[in-house]
C-alpha positions in Angstrom: 15.6 17.9 -14.0 12.8 16.7 -11.8 11.8 15.2 -8.4 14.1 15.4 -5.5 17.0 16.8 -7.6 14.8 19.8 -8.6 13.8 20.4 -5.0 17.4 20.3 -3.9 18.6 22.7 -6.7 15.8 25.2 -5.9 16.5 25.0 -2.2 20.2 25.6 -2.7 19.5 28.6 -5.0 17.4 30.5 -2.5 20.3 31.3 -0.2 17.9 30.4 2.7 18.4 27.4 5.1 18.3 24.5 2.7 16.5 22.0 4.9 13.8 24.5 5.8 13.2 25.4 2.1 13.0 21.7 1.2 10.4 21.1 3.9 8.3 24.1 2.8 8.5 23.0 -0.9 7.4 19.5 -0.1 4.4 20.8 1.9 3.4 22.9 -1.1 3.8 20.0 -3.5 1.7 17.6 -1.3 -1.0 20.3 -0.9 -1.3 20.5 -4.7 -1.8 16.7 -4.7 1.5 16.1 -6.6 4.2 13.5 -5.9 7.8 14.4 -5.6 8.9 11.6 -7.9 6.9 13.1 -10.8 7.5 16.8 -10.0 8.9 18.7 -13.0 9.8 22.4 -13.6 6.4 23.2 -15.0 4.7 21.9 -11.8 7.1 23.8 -9.6 6.5 27.1 -11.5 2.7 26.8 -10.9 3.2 25.9 -7.2 5.6 28.8 -6.6 3.4 31.2 -8.5 0.4 30.2 -6.3 2.6 30.5 -3.2 3.8 34.0 -4.2 0.2 35.2 -5.0 -1.1 33.8 -1.6 1.8 35.5 0.2 1.2 38.9 -1.4 -2.5 38.7 -0.7 -1.8 38.0 3.0 0.8 40.8 3.1 -1.7 43.3 1.6 -4.4 42.3 4.1 -2.0 42.8 7.0 -0.9 46.2 5.6 -4.6 47.2 5.2 -5.3 46.2 8.8 -2.4 48.3 10.1 -3.4 51.4 8.1 -6.8 51.6 9.7 
């Protein structure tokens, strides 16, 4: 599975609004300099791992700010 099919499957599996997830995934893909047509599961794993790490770092910074 790759490309648009992969994006659709992931978006559906999240349980979140599908169109919103697809837009967010496509932004992340383009930010990594990848093309949707050549996207594979390995690429998507890396993209989502980076996204999760960035999200957790931002959340920690916000928590630290509120604890001061």
